[in-house]
N, C-alpha and C positions, 0 to 999 in steps of 0.2 A: 504494500500500500504506500503510495506516495502522498505526502501532505498536499501537493498541488491538485490531487484528484478529489479531495474532500471539500465540502461546502457546508456552511452553517444553515440550519433550517430556514431562518428568516431570509437569507440570501437565495436559497433554493426556491422558496415561495415567490419572492420578487421576480426571479428569473423564469418562473413557471416551469421548473424542472421536474415536477411530479406529474405522472401520467393522469389522464382524466379517468375518473371513476364512472363506470357505466351502470345503468340500472335497467330493470325490466318490470313490467306491470305485475303486481302481486297476483298470483294465480288462485287465491282463495279469499274469502271474506274474513278478514281478521277482526271484525267487530263483533262476531258472534260468540257464543259460549266456548270457552277453551280455545280461542282462535290461535292458531299456529305460531308459536314462538320459534324464531330461527336462531340457531347457534352456529357461529363460524369461528373456528380456532385456527390461527396461523402460528404453528409452533416454532418456526425458524426465523423469527424477525431479528434483524440486526440493524444497528445504527452505530454511530461513533460517539464516544465521549468528547464533548466540545473542549475539555481541558487537556486531556492526554492524547486524544486521537485513537485510543484503544477501542476495540469493538465491544459493544454491549449486546447481549443476547437475551431475547425475551419470547414469550408466547403472547400474542395479541389475541384476546378473547372478546368476541362481540356477541351480544345477546340482544335481540330486538323483536318487537311485535310490530310488523309492518302495517302501514296504512295503505297506500296505493303502490309503493315501489319496493323492490328488493334489489340488493346489490348483486351485480354480475360478478361471478367468482374469478374469472380469468383477469378481468380488469383490477379486481381487488388484490390478487396475487402480484401483478405487475406494479401496482401502486405501492404495496408494502415492500417489495424488493427494491424499489427506488431509494429507500432510506439507507441502503448499505454504505453509502459514502457521504451521508449527511450527519453533521455534528449537531447533537441536540441532547438536552437533559431528558431523563426518563419521564419526568412530570410534564415537560413541554410537549414531547411527542405524543404522549397519551392524550393530553388535552386537545392537541391538534386533530388527532384521529377521531376523537369523540365529536368535536364540533363539526368536522368535515362530514362525517356520517349523518349527524343530526340535520345539518343544512341540506344535504343531498336527498336523503331518504324521507325526512320529516316523519319518522315512525311514531306510532302510538306510545311506545316505550323503548328505551335504549340503555344498555349498560356496556361500557367498554373497560376492560382491565388490561393494563400493561403489566405482565407478570415477568419481571426481569430476574435473570439468574444472578447469583451472588458474584460480586467482584470485591476483593479485599474483605471477604467474609461479611459483606453487607447485602442483605436480601431486600429488594424493593418491589412492592406491588402498588400500583396506582389504579384507582377505580373511579370512574365518572359514571353517574346514573342520572337519567332524566328525572324531572320532578313528578311526572305522572306516576300513578300507582303501579307497583310491580304486578304484572299479570299473574293469574293463577297458573301454577305449574313452572314458573320461571326458576324457582329455587331448586327444582329437580335437575335442571340443566346447569345451573351455575356451580353447584358443588362447593368444594373447599378451595380457598386460595391460601393454603398452608405454606409456610416458609420452605425454601429449598435447602437451607443450611440448618444443621443441628446445633445445639448448644445447651446451655443451662436452662432448663425449663421450657425448651422449644420443641 
């Protein structure tokens, strides 16, 4: 990795370096009883630490109750892979992903978790959830966001 190949998230956004996320019409009525919660997990997300340039590894976990649109998965994969040479903090990239999905999909409910692997024995998980009520059955999909590192009482 060469430092000249990396770019900060704010600069990447200004230069429109991230691919466009595509959507498609939701194929079911999500307003009915128990309407289809969608879970999408991307287990091999990488970005760069903006301080050291070292890679950070995470699972990006998305749970949403669509309204009219769903995320197209190939564009989602290409979008997340574009972060490999982008320098950003865990909190900033998770917030960015949440707000981007919320703006594009306008779901009935959305939760995004950036579940980062430990570096320097520091385990970080960032969760953003929309203010709308959590739909019935969502907890079955969300499961545990337990730490990846062991320790005293962990």
